C-alpha angles and dihedrals in degrees: 000000000000115000117235113254122224109238111251093225091079095058090040092056091046088053092054091048090053094050104041123088132206120298109218131199096272099152128075130210104216095189097056098021105236138120121239143172108255125215089242091059091050094048093045090052094046102040099077093045093047091050092048093051094037101242126148132176135219123196128218126185106223097176137000135185128183132187137168119240133188120234124223088258093054097258127128129251129187110223115202130186119190128187103206137190116206114192117201113204135185132195099278090058095253118135147172126218128224115194114195140159123235129190127199139172129199138161090222134032101304103084093104092045089054092047091052092047092053091047093050093046093055093041087058094044092053100036095050096029090232111194105249097190125064116261089243135010120298107292090227090063091058134072110281120257115272089042127126091261094057092043089051089058088066092059114097121224115288104260140144113271092250091055097050116121109215092198091053091048089054090050091052090049092050091047091053091051091052092049090054093045095051096036096237120141132227091257089065091061093044092052094045096049096031097233129138093234137359092253088065092064120111122238091255091052093050092049090048092050092049091050093050094046091051088063091055125091123255114265110274096033104142092218092065125223 
């Protein structure tokens, strides 16, 4: 009797989840004054991981409604709502579906495009559990790199020479380098791991922080973290 085979799509999606980092709010809506996570940032973050784990996606519009609305200034807007099915395949033909609703408005002919982009963005967020918040606080809210705080992160715990752990010292050094590379401050680590100072962190916490920071973009990347 032939044993049932586990569809490959499950392990492929788990692989993407393991590889992908957080997608921060790197885009800015000038008209309404808010930051948001653009579809380009999501696709740029997902594309390498989906290629690596051999996943591709096909869209299908299940339902659509369109109506014309009048703006407060008397102009016209097309309001489009699309119920979409995104099917994520891998190489053995197995797949999972994500059914989502997207809404979009435009004064021209792009309302449906916007609705589909929003739907795809949230299908990806929820299918792959993409972190939607930065690992730490916004780098701009922290002390700049090269500051006393970031230099302090390089200092190992105060111990007698005989009690020093060379491996732990290397971990602290690597953590400091990642903080400088990504632009995050020491307070971000303290808040995340709920310690009074970085030197109070356990070895597992330091290794976890290094691993998570390595998935973040270098400071100054226009796509955010």
